[in-house]
NUNU-554763 format. One line per 10 residues: number of its first residue (from 1); for each residue x, y, z of C-alpha. Coordinates in steps of 0.1 Angstrom, whole numbers, plus 5000, padded with zeros to 4 digits. Layout:
N
NUM> X/Y/Z ~ ... .
***
This chain:
375
1> 6578/7255/8263 ~ 6545/7238/8260 ~ 6532/7232/8295 ~ 6506/7206/8284 ~ 6531/7186/8265 ~ 6554/7185/8295 ~ 6526/7173/8317 ~ 6518/7146/8292 ~ 6554/7135/8291 ~ 6555/7134/8329 .
11> 6523/7113/8330 ~ 6538/7087/8307 ~ 6570/7086/8327 ~ 6556/7085/8362 ~ 6520/7073/8358 ~ 6502/7083/8390 ~ 6534/7091/8410 ~ 6535/7126/8425 ~ 6555/7152/8405 ~ 6581/7154/8433 .
21> 6593/7120/8421 ~ 6595/7131/8384 ~ 6632/7136/8385 ~ 6637/7098/8391 ~ 6626/7093/8355 ~ 6655/7112/8342 ~ 6685/7093/8329 ~ 6713/7098/8354 ~ 6738/7082/8330 ~ 6737/7107/8302 .
31> 6775/7111/8302 ~ 6785/7080/8284 ~ 6819/7094/8273 ~ 6808/7100/8237 ~ 6804/7138/8241 ~ 6830/7165/8241 ~ 6819/7183/8272 ~ 6846/7210/8271 ~ 6837/7246/8266 ~ 6851/7262/8235 .
41> 6882/7283/8241 ~ 6873/7316/8226 ~ 6905/7332/8238 ~ 6922/7313/8210 ~ 6904/7334/8184 ~ 6933/7352/8167 ~ 6932/7390/8161 ~ 6944/7385/8125 ~ 6919/7359/8112 ~ 6891/7363/8138 .
51> 6889/7325/8139 ~ 6904/7301/8165 ~ 6926/7272/8154 ~ 6897/7248/8160 ~ 6872/7269/8139 ~ 6853/7292/8164 ~ 6845/7328/8155 ~ 6822/7354/8171 ~ 6788/7359/8155 ~ 6775/7386/8179 .
61> 6776/7397/8215 ~ 6752/7420/8232 ~ 6757/7435/8267 ~ 6727/7459/8264 ~ 6749/7486/8278 ~ 6740/7514/8254 ~ 6702/7512/8252 ~ 6678/7532/8274 ~ 6641/7527/8268 ~ 6633/7557/8290 .
71> 6650/7579/8265 ~ 6642/7563/8232 ~ 6617/7537/8218 ~ 6620/7502/8231 ~ 6630/7486/8197 ~ 6659/7510/8193 ~ 6670/7505/8229 ~ 6669/7467/8226 ~ 6692/7469/8195 ~ 6716/7497/8205 .
81> 6744/7475/8218 ~ 6747/7445/8194 ~ 6782/7440/8182 ~ 6788/7416/8153 ~ 6820/7397/8147 ~ 6841/7406/8116 ~ 6842/7371/8102 ~ 6804/7369/8105 ~ 6801/7402/8086 ~ 6823/7389/8058 .
91> 6805/7356/8055 ~ 6770/7371/8056 ~ 6771/7406/8041 ~ 6734/7408/8031 ~ 6722/7395/8065 ~ 6745/7418/8083 ~ 6734/7448/8063 ~ 6698/7442/8073 ~ 6706/7433/8109 ~ 6728/7463/8115 .
101> 6701/7486/8101 ~ 6670/7470/8116 ~ 6683/7451/8146 ~ 6679/7415/8157 ~ 6659/7418/8189 ~ 6622/7424/8194 ~ 6597/7416/8222 ~ 6579/7383/8223 ~ 6545/7381/8204 ~ 6519/7402/8223 .
111> 6486/7387/8234 ~ 6474/7358/8254 ~ 6500/7332/8262 ~ 6479/7309/8284 ~ 6442/7310/8288 ~ 6430/7308/8324 ~ 6424/7273/8336 ~ 6394/7285/8356 ~ 6365/7298/8334 ~ 6353/7317/8365 .
121> 6386/7335/8369 ~ 6396/7349/8334 ~ 6419/7373/8352 ~ 6443/7343/8358 ~ 6451/7342/8320 ~ 6488/7350/8312 ~ 6496/7376/8286 ~ 6528/7386/8269 ~ 6529/7424/8266 ~ 6558/7445/8254 .
131> 6550/7471/8281 ~ 6566/7447/8306 ~ 6600/7450/8289 ~ 6625/7478/8295 ~ 6662/7485/8288 ~ 6685/7505/8310 ~ 6715/7504/8332 ~ 6731/7477/8310 ~ 6702/7453/8313 ~ 6670/7441/8297 .
141> 6644/7438/8325 ~ 6612/7418/8321 ~ 6586/7426/8348 ~ 6557/7403/8357 ~ 6526/7416/8374 ~ 6490/7407/8382 ~ 6470/7438/8373 ~ 6434/7450/8370 ~ 6442/7484/8355 ~ 6466/7474/8327 .
151> 6467/7498/8298 ~ 6483/7480/8269 ~ 6500/7505/8245 ~ 6495/7480/8216 ~ 6459/7474/8225 ~ 6464/7437/8224 ~ 6458/7429/8261 ~ 6429/7433/8284 ~ 6430/7455/8315 ~ 6429/7425/8339 .
161> 6452/7396/8339 ~ 6488/7384/8345 ~ 6513/7402/8324 ~ 6549/7394/8314 ~ 6570/7391/8282 ~ 6604/7383/8268 ~ 6627/7391/8239 ~ 6636/7371/8208 ~ 6652/7372/8174 ~ 6619/7364/8155 .
171> 6592/7388/8145 ~ 6556/7377/8140 ~ 6540/7384/8106 ~ 6508/7403/8114 ~ 6477/7399/8093 ~ 6449/7374/8087 ~ 6472/7344/8092 ~ 6491/7358/8122 ~ 6481/7328/8144 ~ 6496/7304/8119 .
181> 6526/7327/8115 ~ 6532/7323/8153 ~ 6534/7286/8147 ~ 6560/7285/8119 ~ 6569/7291/8083 ~ 6558/7327/8080 ~ 6580/7340/8108 ~ 6604/7369/8100 ~ 6637/7356/8114 ~ 6657/7386/8124 .
191> 6685/7363/8134 ~ 6688/7326/8133 ~ 6716/7301/8133 ~ 6722/7263/8130 ~ 6749/7249/8153 ~ 6774/7269/8173 ~ 6776/7281/8209 ~ 6748/7302/8225 ~ 6752/7319/8259 ~ 6730/7341/8281 .
201> 6738/7356/8315 ~ 6707/7363/8334 ~ 6692/7367/8369 ~ 6662/7344/8371 ~ 6630/7354/8389 ~ 6625/7342/8424 ~ 6587/7341/8430 ~ 6559/7316/8430 ~ 6540/7308/8398 ~ 6566/7318/8373 .
211> 6596/7306/8354 ~ 6621/7321/8329 ~ 6637/7303/8300 ~ 6664/7306/8274 ~ 6655/7286/8243 ~ 6659/7282/8206 ~ 6632/7274/8181 ~ 6628/7266/8145 ~ 6601/7277/8121 ~ 6600/7241/8109 .
221> 6599/7223/8142 ~ 6562/7215/8138 ~ 6569/7194/8107 ~ 6568/7156/8110 ~ 6587/7130/8092 ~ 6623/7140/8097 ~ 6622/7137/8135 ~ 6641/7166/8151 ~ 6665/7171/8122 ~ 6641/7196/8105 .
231> 6638/7216/8137 ~ 6638/7211/8175 ~ 6628/7233/8203 ~ 6660/7235/8224 ~ 6653/7246/8260 ~ 6687/7256/8273 ~ 6671/7260/8307 ~ 6638/7265/8324 ~ 6637/7278/8360 ~ 6608/7258/8374 .
241> 6626/7244/8404 ~ 6623/7271/8430 ~ 6603/7249/8453 ~ 6627/7219/8450 ~ 6644/7208/8482 ~ 6677/7205/8462 ~ 6693/7227/8436 ~ 6680/7215/8402 ~ 6675/7227/8367 ~ 6657/7214/8336 .
251> 6667/7211/8300 ~ 6646/7198/8272 ~ 6643/7190/8235 ~ 6609/7189/8217 ~ 6602/7181/8180 ~ 6574/7172/8157 ~ 6554/7201/8170 ~ 6531/7201/8200 ~ 6502/7180/8187 ~ 6496/7143/8184 .
261> 6530/7136/8168 ~ 6550/7155/8194 ~ 6581/7140/8210 ~ 6601/7153/8239 ~ 6633/7143/8257 ~ 6640/7163/8289 ~ 6663/7161/8318 ~ 6662/7173/8354 ~ 6696/7174/8371 ~ 6709/7183/8405 .
271> 6734/7212/8402 ~ 6762/7225/8424 ~ 6750/7261/8425 ~ 6720/7280/8439 ~ 6703/7296/8410 ~ 6678/7315/8432 ~ 6705/7335/8450 ~ 6698/7368/8434 ~ 6730/7367/8414 ~ 6736/7364/8377 .
281> 6742/7329/8362 ~ 6753/7319/8327 ~ 6733/7293/8308 ~ 6748/7280/8275 ~ 6744/7255/8247 ~ 6770/7239/8225 ~ 6752/7226/8195 ~ 6772/7205/8171 ~ 6759/7185/8140 ~ 6761/7154/8163 .
291> 6748/7164/8197 ~ 6739/7191/8222 ~ 6757/7200/8254 ~ 6741/7222/8280 ~ 6761/7242/8306 ~ 6753/7262/8337 ~ 6781/7286/8349 ~ 6806/7266/8328 ~ 6796/7232/8341 ~ 6783/7206/8317 .
301> 6749/7196/8330 ~ 6734/7175/8302 ~ 6742/7162/8267 ~ 6719/7145/8242 ~ 6713/7135/8206 ~ 6675/7136/8211 ~ 6655/7138/8179 ~ 6686/7132/8158 ~ 6699/7168/8162 ~ 6684/7198/8144 .
311> 6702/7208/8113 ~ 6682/7240/8105 ~ 6686/7276/8116 ~ 6668/7285/8148 ~ 6660/7318/8165 ~ 6667/7328/8201 ~ 6641/7334/8229 ~ 6645/7347/8265 ~ 6611/7347/8280 ~ 6591/7345/8312 .
321> 6560/7324/8317 ~ 6533/7326/8345 ~ 6509/7300/8357 ~ 6473/7304/8345 ~ 6456/7293/8377 ~ 6467/7257/8378 ~ 6500/7262/8397 ~ 6519/7240/8373 ~ 6551/7247/8353 ~ 6573/7227/8329 .
331> 6589/7194/8337 ~ 6557/7186/8358 ~ 6568/7210/8385 ~ 6543/7224/8410 ~ 6554/7261/8410 ~ 6525/7276/8430 ~ 6501/7304/8423 ~ 6514/7336/8408 ~ 6511/7366/8431 ~ 6538/7392/8435 .
341> 6562/7388/8406 ~ 6600/7392/8404 ~ 6621/7406/8376 ~ 6638/7386/8350 ~ 6671/7404/8342 ~ 6692/7398/8311 ~ 6728/7409/8313 ~ 6742/7396/8281 ~ 6739/7373/8252 ~ 6767/7358/8231 .
351> 6767/7336/8200 ~ 6796/7319/8182 ~ 6798/7297/8152 ~ 6823/7271/8141 ~ 6835/7269/8105 ~ 6836/7231/8107 ~ 6799/7229/8113 ~ 6787/7251/8085 ~ 6788/7225/8058 ~ 6761/7205/8077 .
361> 6734/7232/8077 ~ 6702/7222/8059 ~ 6677/7248/8046 ~ 6641/7246/8057 ~ 6630/7243/8021 ~ 6647/7209/8019 ~ 6620/7194/8042 ~ 6587/7186/8027 ~ 6554/7183/8045 ~ 6529/7204/8064 .
371> 6531/7219/8099 ~ 6512/7202/8127 ~ 6493/7231/8141 ~ 6480/7212/8171 ~ 6482/7230/8205 .
***
């Protein structure tokens, strides 16, 4: 989700070629036959054991159908509908006790997301503000607006700027080191998991200068020395292709942080569906100890072993980003200038785990080294 890093990767790939040709850099032969591209069959999860014959069990599902932020506080509304699987509860009694009491969802960290690229137009800066998130009617809705009269209830945003937000399963530790906390180790992980199946059904925004994303991130992904094994940003999708002449979508893996040691592997693929049709679409990730498989509406659209595959627990993020005056988005895509925003609507999120994967999980504490706090 680091725009500058994606632009750097594009520059290396295409040199001076225009961004419209960037997709040509992508490896069109990712499917070499070594990946199991099939979707897990969750209907085989038995009522008696709660586990399918091939090891899958439900961790949680959330349809957001009980919360209403117009009637209660936002935090309560976000967490009113989460249902945990019985096997997960039995395997993780302490975690479940906390999660059932305090919830797993919160809004993305409030404050400036991107500084304006034009010093003479500070109002083009992008801010994440919880006031842009609401729950009701069975959905989480994230609004995006350019405002000159914004009144931030948390007093963390100015009155003038571009405002949006997201939800995630990580809370920022406030205090003197909150900026560092936002970059790793001090995060309060409300929910995190290594390996499994992660699925979100959403309606992506259809407007210039913005993109939504479903991604996973590790508190350790800024460490260097173990490649992506100690944490990888996993971008299940990023909707920066509204202006493309063909239906496309991007996936990406980033590790070793966002500074001088950063590494990225991304893929832009043509897809058989129109994601900007105003309908809900399902984006999913199957993350095994050996590889990642990405899906859109049940179709496998990319698979990779980039970075060596993360083996640590990662938290979930569903966010919206706005251009900060430069009209660029991820994957070196020209997304236009933000003006009139469109809603990002989250219908549901589901997470499953596989018992066969659990033995390969590595704790963050097993990886030595400091965080690269660049960018």
